[in-house]
C-alpha positions as CSV (number, residue, x, y, z in Angstrom):
1,L,32.8,65.5,-16.8
2,D,35.8,63.3,-17.6
3,R,33.8,60.3,-16.7
4,L,30.9,61.4,-18.9
5,A,33.3,62.0,-21.7
6,E,34.5,58.4,-21.4
7,V,30.9,57.1,-21.5
8,C,30.2,59.2,-24.7
9,E,33.3,57.9,-26.4
10,A,32.2,54.3,-25.6
11,R,28.6,54.9,-26.6
12,Y,28.8,56.7,-29.9
13,D,30.6,56.2,-33.2
14,R,33.0,58.8,-34.6
15,V,32.4,61.0,-31.6
16,V,34.1,64.3,-30.8
17,V,33.9,65.5,-27.2
18,R,34.8,69.1,-26.3
19,R,34.9,70.5,-22.8
20,V,33.2,74.0,-22.5
21,G,34.5,76.0,-19.5
22,T,31.4,78.2,-18.9
23,D,29.5,78.3,-15.6
24,P,28.3,75.7,-15.3
25,P,30.9,73.7,-17.3
26,H,29.6,71.1,-19.7
27,L,30.5,68.9,-22.7
28,Y,29.8,69.7,-26.3
29,I,29.4,66.3,-28.1
30,S,29.2,65.6,-31.9
31,Y,28.7,62.1,-33.2
32,R,27.3,60.2,-36.2
33,S,24.1,58.1,-35.8
34,D,22.1,56.5,-38.6
35,G,24.1,58.5,-41.2
36,V,23.4,61.8,-39.5
37,V,25.7,64.0,-37.5
38,R,24.1,64.8,-34.2
39,Q,25.0,67.3,-31.5
40,Q,24.2,67.7,-27.8
41,R,25.3,69.3,-24.6
42,V,25.9,67.2,-21.5
43,G,26.3,68.7,-18.0
44,A,27.3,67.0,-14.7
45,H,26.0,67.5,-11.2
46,V,27.4,65.8,-8.1
47,G,24.5,64.6,-5.9
48,T,20.9,65.4,-6.6
49,P,20.1,68.6,-8.5
50,T,17.6,71.1,-7.0
51,A,15.1,73.2,-8.9
52,A,17.7,76.1,-8.7
53,D,20.4,73.9,-10.2
54,L,18.1,72.8,-13.1
55,D,17.0,76.4,-13.7
56,A,20.7,77.6,-13.9
57,F,21.6,74.8,-16.4
58,A,18.5,75.6,-18.5
59,R,19.2,79.4,-18.6
60,R,23.0,79.4,-18.9
61,V,23.6,76.3,-21.1
62,H,20.5,75.2,-23.0
63,A,19.1,78.6,-23.7
64,T,22.3,79.6,-25.5
65,D,21.2,77.4,-28.4
66,P,17.8,75.7,-27.8
67,D,18.0,73.7,-31.1
68,I,20.8,71.5,-29.6
69,A,19.6,68.8,-27.2
70,S,20.8,69.2,-23.6
71,E,21.2,66.6,-20.8
72,L,22.1,67.1,-17.2
73,V,23.6,63.9,-15.6
74,Y,23.6,63.4,-11.8
75,D,24.7,60.7,-9.4
76,G,22.5,61.3,-6.3
77,D,19.0,60.2,-5.3
78,R,16.4,60.2,-8.0
79,V,15.1,63.6,-9.0
80,P,11.3,64.0,-8.2
81,R,9.2,63.3,-11.3
82,G,7.6,66.7,-11.3
83,L,11.0,68.4,-11.3
84,A,12.3,66.3,-14.1
85,E,9.1,66.9,-16.2
86,E,9.5,70.7,-15.7
87,A,13.1,70.5,-16.9
88,Q,12.0,68.4,-19.9
89,R,9.5,71.1,-20.8
90,R,12.3,73.6,-20.8
91,G,14.4,71.4,-23.2
92,V,16.7,69.7,-20.6
93,R,16.6,66.0,-20.1
94,V,17.6,65.0,-16.6
95,L,19.3,61.6,-16.3
96,H,20.9,59.6,-13.5
97,L,24.4,58.4,-14.3
98,T,23.2,54.8,-14.6
99,E,20.7,55.8,-17.2
100,F,23.3,57.8,-19.1
101,Q,25.5,54.8,-19.2
102,G,22.7,52.9,-20.9
103,L,21.6,51.1,-17.7
104,L,18.2,51.0,-15.9
105,D,17.9,52.9,-12.7
106,L,15.9,50.5,-10.6
107,R,16.9,51.7,-7.1
108,E,13.3,52.8,-6.3
109,Y,11.9,49.6,-7.6
110,V,14.3,47.5,-5.4
111,A,13.6,49.6,-2.4
112,A,9.8,49.3,-2.8
113,Q,10.1,45.5,-3.5
114,T,12.2,45.1,-0.3
115,A,9.8,47.1,1.8
116,R,6.8,45.1,0.4
117,L,8.5,41.8,1.2
118,Q,9.5,43.0,4.6
119,A,5.9,43.9,5.5
120,D,4.3,40.8,3.8
121,R,1.7,39.3,6.2
122,L,1.3,36.1,4.3
123,Y,5.1,35.4,4.1
124,P,6.5,37.3,7.2
125,P,10.3,37.2,7.2
126,G,10.4,36.6,10.9
127,Q,8.6,33.3,10.5
128,Y,10.9,31.9,7.7
129,V,12.5,28.6,8.7
130,P,15.7,27.7,6.6
131,Q,14.7,24.8,4.3
132,R,16.7,21.7,3.5
133,Y,17.5,20.9,-0.1
134,R,19.6,18.7,-2.3
135,H,21.1,18.9,-5.8
136,L,19.4,16.7,-8.4
137,V,22.2,16.9,-11.0
138,G,25.6,15.6,-10.1
139,A,27.1,12.9,-8.0
140,D,26.7,14.6,-4.6
141,Q,23.0,14.6,-3.8
142,R,23.3,14.8,0.0
143,V,20.6,16.8,1.8
144,R,22.0,20.2,2.8
145,D,20.7,22.8,5.2
146,D,19.7,26.2,3.8
147,V,18.4,26.7,0.2
148,V,18.2,30.5,0.6
149,D,21.9,30.7,1.5
150,E,22.7,28.4,-1.5
151,L,20.8,30.6,-3.9
152,L,22.3,33.8,-2.5
153,E,25.8,32.4,-2.9
154,T,25.0,31.0,-6.4
155,V,23.6,34.2,-7.9
156,S,26.4,36.3,-6.3
157,A,29.0,34.4,-8.3
158,P,30.6,36.4,-11.1
159,D,29.5,34.1,-14.0
160,G,26.0,33.3,-15.2
161,R,23.7,30.9,-13.5
162,F,20.4,29.2,-14.3
163,V,18.8,27.5,-11.2
164,L,15.6,25.4,-11.2
165,V,14.1,25.1,-7.7
166,L,11.7,22.1,-7.5
167,G,9.4,21.1,-4.7
168,D,6.1,19.5,-4.0
169,F,3.1,21.8,-3.4
170,G,3.4,23.6,-0.1
171,R,7.1,23.0,0.5
172,G,7.9,26.7,0.6
173,K,9.4,27.5,-2.8
174,T,7.7,30.9,-2.9
175,F,8.8,31.8,0.6
176,A,12.4,30.9,-0.3
177,L,12.5,33.1,-3.5
178,R,10.9,36.0,-1.6
179,E,13.7,35.7,1.0
180,V,16.3,35.7,-1.7
181,A,14.8,38.9,-3.2
182,R,14.5,40.5,0.2
183,R,18.1,39.7,1.3
184,L,20.0,40.2,-1.9
185,P,20.2,44.0,-1.8
186,T,22.1,43.7,1.5
187,A,24.1,40.5,0.6
188,A,25.2,41.8,-2.8
189,P,24.4,45.5,-3.2
190,D,25.6,45.6,-6.8
191,L,22.9,43.1,-7.9
192,I,19.3,44.0,-8.8
193,P,16.8,41.3,-7.8
194,I,13.5,41.3,-9.8
195,L,10.9,38.9,-8.3
196,V,8.3,38.0,-11.0
197,E,5.3,36.1,-9.8
198,L,4.2,34.2,-13.0
199,R,0.7,33.6,-11.6
200,A,0.1,37.4,-11.5
201,L,0.8,37.9,-15.2
202,D,-1.0,37.1,-18.4
203,K,0.7,34.7,-20.7
204,A,3.6,36.4,-22.5
205,H,5.9,35.0,-25.2
206,S,9.2,36.5,-24.1
207,V,11.3,37.3,-21.0
208,D,11.2,40.9,-22.1
209,G,7.4,40.8,-22.1
210,L,7.2,39.2,-18.7
211,V,9.6,41.6,-17.1
212,A,8.1,44.7,-18.8
213,A,4.6,43.7,-17.6
214,H,5.9,43.1,-14.1
215,L,7.8,46.4,-13.9
216,A,4.8,48.3,-15.3
217,N,2.5,46.8,-12.7
218,H,4.9,48.1,-10.0
219,G,4.9,51.7,-11.2
220,E,8.0,51.9,-13.5
221,Q,7.2,54.6,-16.1
222,V,10.1,54.1,-18.4
223,I,11.2,50.5,-19.3
224,D,14.2,50.4,-21.6
225,L,14.3,46.8,-22.8
226,K,17.6,47.3,-24.5
227,A,19.2,48.4,-21.3
228,F,17.5,45.5,-19.4
229,R,18.9,42.9,-21.8
230,Y,22.3,44.4,-21.5
231,M,22.2,44.4,-17.7
232,L,20.9,40.9,-17.6
233,R,23.7,39.6,-19.9
234,Q,26.2,41.5,-17.7
235,G,25.0,39.7,-14.6
236,R,23.7,43.0,-13.0
237,I,20.1,41.8,-12.8
238,V,18.9,38.6,-11.0
239,L,15.6,37.3,-12.4
240,L,13.5,35.3,-9.9
241,F,10.6,33.6,-11.6
242,D,8.2,32.2,-9.0
243,G,5.6,29.6,-10.0
244,F,6.5,28.2,-13.4
245,D,3.8,25.6,-12.7
246,E,1.2,28.4,-12.3
247,L,2.0,29.4,-15.9
248,V,1.6,25.8,-16.9
249,A,-1.9,25.7,-15.4
250,R,-2.9,28.3,-18.0
251,V,-1.1,27.3,-21.2
252,T,-1.2,23.4,-21.2
253,Y,1.7,21.2,-20.4
254,D,2.9,21.0,-24.0
255,R,3.1,24.8,-24.3
256,A,4.9,24.9,-20.9
257,A,7.9,23.4,-22.6
258,D,8.0,26.4,-25.0
259,H,7.7,28.8,-22.1
260,L,10.7,27.2,-20.3
261,E,12.6,27.3,-23.5
262,T,11.9,31.0,-23.6
263,L,13.3,31.5,-20.1
264,L,16.3,29.4,-21.0
265,Q,17.1,31.5,-24.1
266,A,17.5,34.5,-21.8
267,A,20.3,32.7,-20.0
268,E,23.1,34.3,-22.1
269,G,26.4,35.7,-21.0
270,N,26.4,36.2,-17.2
271,A,22.7,36.2,-16.9
272,K,21.4,35.0,-13.5
273,I,17.9,33.3,-13.6
274,V,16.1,31.3,-10.9
275,V,12.9,29.5,-11.7
276,S,10.7,27.7,-9.2
277,S,8.2,25.0,-10.1
278,R,6.3,22.1,-8.5
279,T,8.1,18.8,-8.9
280,Q,5.2,17.2,-10.7
281,H,6.1,19.1,-13.9
282,F,9.5,17.3,-14.0
283,K,10.7,13.7,-13.5
284,T,13.3,13.8,-10.8
285,N,13.1,10.6,-8.8
286,S,16.8,9.4,-9.2
287,Q,16.4,9.1,-13.0
288,V,17.3,11.6,-15.8
289,L,15.1,14.6,-16.1
290,T,12.3,14.7,-18.7
291,A,12.5,16.7,-21.9
292,L,12.1,20.0,-19.9
293,G,14.7,19.0,-17.4
294,E,17.1,17.6,-19.9
295,R,17.2,21.0,-21.6
296,V,18.2,22.5,-18.2
297,G,20.8,19.9,-17.8
298,L,22.6,21.1,-21.0
299,L,23.3,24.5,-19.7
300,P,26.7,25.3,-18.2
301,H,26.5,26.6,-14.6
302,R,23.1,25.2,-14.2
303,R,21.7,24.0,-10.9
304,V,18.6,21.9,-10.2
305,L,17.7,22.0,-6.5
306,A,14.9,20.0,-4.7
307,V,13.4,21.4,-1.6
308,E,12.9,18.8,1.1
309,D,10.1,18.4,3.7
310,F,10.5,19.7,7.3
311,T,12.2,17.7,10.0
312,P,10.8,17.6,13.5
313,G,13.3,20.3,14.5
314,Q,12.1,22.5,11.7
315,I,8.5,21.9,12.7
316,E,9.3,23.1,16.2
317,A,11.3,26.1,14.8
318,F,8.2,27.0,12.7
319,L,5.9,26.8,15.7
320,R,8.4,28.8,17.8
321,N,8.4,31.6,15.2
322,R,4.6,31.4,14.9
323,Y,4.3,31.9,18.7
324,G,6.7,34.8,18.9
325,G,9.7,32.8,20.2
326,D,7.7,31.1,23.0
327,E,9.6,27.8,23.4
328,R,7.1,26.3,25.8
329,A,4.1,27.0,23.5
330,A,5.9,25.4,20.6
331,R,6.8,22.3,22.6
332,E,3.2,22.0,23.9
333,R,1.8,22.2,20.4
334,M,4.4,19.6,19.2
335,D,3.2,17.2,21.9
336,L,-0.5,17.8,20.8
337,L,0.4,17.1,17.2
338,A,2.2,13.9,18.2
339,G,-1.0,12.7,20.0
340,V,-3.2,12.8,16.8
341,K,-2.6,9.9,14.3
342,D,-0.5,11.0,11.3
343,L,-0.8,14.7,12.1
344,L,2.9,15.2,12.9
345,G,3.8,13.5,9.6
346,L,1.5,15.9,7.7
347,S,3.2,18.8,9.5
348,R,6.4,18.1,7.5
349,N,4.8,20.0,4.7
350,P,5.2,23.8,5.6
351,R,1.9,24.9,4.1
352,M,0.0,22.1,5.7
353,L,1.8,23.0,9.0
354,G,0.5,26.5,8.6
355,F,-3.1,25.2,8.5
356,I,-2.4,22.8,11.4
357,A,-0.9,25.6,13.5
358,N,-4.2,27.5,13.2
359,L,-6.3,24.7,14.7
360,D,-8.1,25.5,17.9
361,E,-5.9,24.3,20.8
362,G,-8.9,23.0,22.8
363,R,-10.2,20.9,19.9
364,L,-6.7,19.5,19.2
365,A,-6.3,18.6,22.9
366,A,-9.7,16.8,23.0
367,V,-8.9,14.8,19.8
368,A,-5.4,13.9,21.1
369,G,-6.9,12.7,24.4
370,A,-9.6,10.6,22.6
371,G,-6.9,9.0,20.5
372,G,-9.2,7.4,17.9
373,T,-9.3,7.6,14.2
374,F,-13.0,8.7,14.1
375,S,-12.4,11.5,16.5
376,A,-9.6,12.8,14.3
377,A,-11.7,12.7,11.2
378,G,-13.4,16.1,11.8
379,L,-10.0,17.6,12.5
380,Y,-8.6,16.3,9.2
381,R,-11.7,17.6,7.3
382,E,-11.1,21.1,8.8
383,I,-7.4,21.0,7.6
384,L,-8.4,19.8,4.1
385,E,-11.1,22.4,3.8
386,S,-8.5,25.1,4.7
387,W,-6.3,23.8,2.0
388,L,-9.0,23.7,-0.7
389,D,-10.1,27.2,0.3
390,F,-6.5,28.3,-0.2
391,E,-6.3,26.6,-3.6
392,E,-9.6,28.2,-4.7
393,R,-8.4,31.7,-3.8
394,R,-5.0,31.0,-5.4
395,T,-6.5,30.1,-8.8
396,Q,-9.4,32.6,-9.0
397,G,-9.0,36.0,-10.7
398,I,-5.7,35.4,-12.4
399,P,-5.4,37.3,-15.7
400,G,-5.7,35.0,-18.7
401,A,-6.6,32.0,-16.5
402,P,-9.6,29.7,-17.4
403,V,-12.3,29.4,-14.8
404,S,-11.2,26.7,-12.4
405,L,-13.1,24.4,-10.0
406,R,-14.7,26.0,-6.9
407,R,-14.3,24.5,-3.4
408,P,-17.3,22.1,-3.7
409,E,-16.1,20.7,-7.0
410,L,-12.5,20.5,-5.7
411,W,-13.8,18.6,-2.6
412,Q,-15.8,16.2,-4.9
413,A,-12.7,15.7,-7.1
414,V,-10.4,15.0,-4.1
415,S,-13.0,12.6,-2.6
416,R,-13.3,10.6,-5.9
417,L,-9.6,10.2,-6.2
418,A,-9.2,9.3,-2.5
419,F,-11.8,6.6,-2.8
420,Q,-10.2,5.2,-5.9
421,L,-6.7,5.1,-4.2
422,W,-8.3,3.5,-1.1
423,E,-9.9,0.8,-3.1
424,S,-6.8,0.1,-5.2
425,G,-4.5,-0.2,-2.2
426,E,-1.8,1.6,-4.3
427,A,0.1,4.8,-3.5
428,Y,-0.4,6.2,-7.0
429,L,-2.9,6.1,-9.8
430,R,-1.9,5.1,-13.3
431,L,-2.5,7.6,-16.1
432,A,-5.5,5.6,-17.5
433,E,-7.1,5.4,-14.0
434,L,-6.5,9.1,-13.5
435,A,-8.0,10.0,-16.9
436,D,-11.1,7.9,-16.1
437,S,-11.7,9.7,-12.8
438,T,-11.1,13.2,-14.2
439,G,-13.2,12.5,-17.2
440,R,-16.2,12.3,-15.0
441,L,-15.5,15.8,-13.7
442,A,-15.0,17.4,-17.1
443,G,-18.5,18.9,-17.1
444,R,-18.1,20.7,-13.8
445,A,-15.9,23.5,-15.0
446,D,-17.0,26.4,-17.1
447,S,-14.1,25.7,-19.5
448,R,-12.3,22.6,-20.7
449,L,-10.2,20.8,-18.2
450,S,-6.9,19.3,-19.3
């Protein structure tokens, strides 16, 4: 009760707190709010109250004067919803201590998120390979070993952080953020990770809107945005926004700058925010960042990290994880990859490596034995079709997204650009050349292509 009295004195203006020594004991609180004097009773329960505890509080405390609001505050596991609703019908509001302090109780959300990430079949934690990275801002841009360890250490620091994680498509940004969200409750139990997949949300105009929609989609019934903003500023919540580029695909590049500005405005006080995006939305090749990146560069405690491709050692570690720790199987598959022209080089991209690892071993061995470019062509087509199938699934059915190209149209677009690159002999297409090629594809989508 003494602790609750301290909270009341901090929460309310001109408050008077009186301890009532009945059974059960409770606090009688009087305070001024919006020019009106309000009164309420507040009881305390150590642990999780049972139905009998709630009944006793309702009969012995609240029933003595039902016109005065009553709250029972506890510090155990969350009370079952049905029990809390029954108490509410009897005039008693049941609150966890964190809620009474003006905070969000997200323990069940974090537990469910962790269980979901632990059981994820698309991103199984046991197959994660630590990814190399480098800082893009600052003098020291050496390649370092483990981006997840870096992110865990960064967001565990006491002051605020804004981290932009960049990487080409397929380099494993999503896997890295999922690992951070999965490990953080163990690495820093006082922090609350909220992993928001931007591709799964309709376009919103504020961080509050994005988070509220995300929490509602994951079963949170009561979302106190005032408490959320307070906890974010205090550094209690870590926001992990995965797929900024996915949002870009739906709002045009110019509007993307506004959306990043919105995320940046939430970086107040000790807020901890991590955003992942494909590199192509930023200019990072040893020059200054573009307008979006420059805005990030102005923030104190900001980090801009670039995820690197796999090394041969990481490729082998990936295969070893894929084959259940079988060193021999991983080494044999590495030898087969080395026998097909350029296949080992393509395997440096983690997503591409996932497609390559699924190739039939007999076919791969036959192509490696033939050793010719033409024999490898069918294999490469199979890999590319797997990628385009993945891209089609990834972009279909997203709320608020325009209808995108299907696999046949994607294949035609890729083929046109490939021929144009081949004929030019250059590694890149200029903007005018790209505009000319994509202009011929404009009529193939059900909505206007940017």
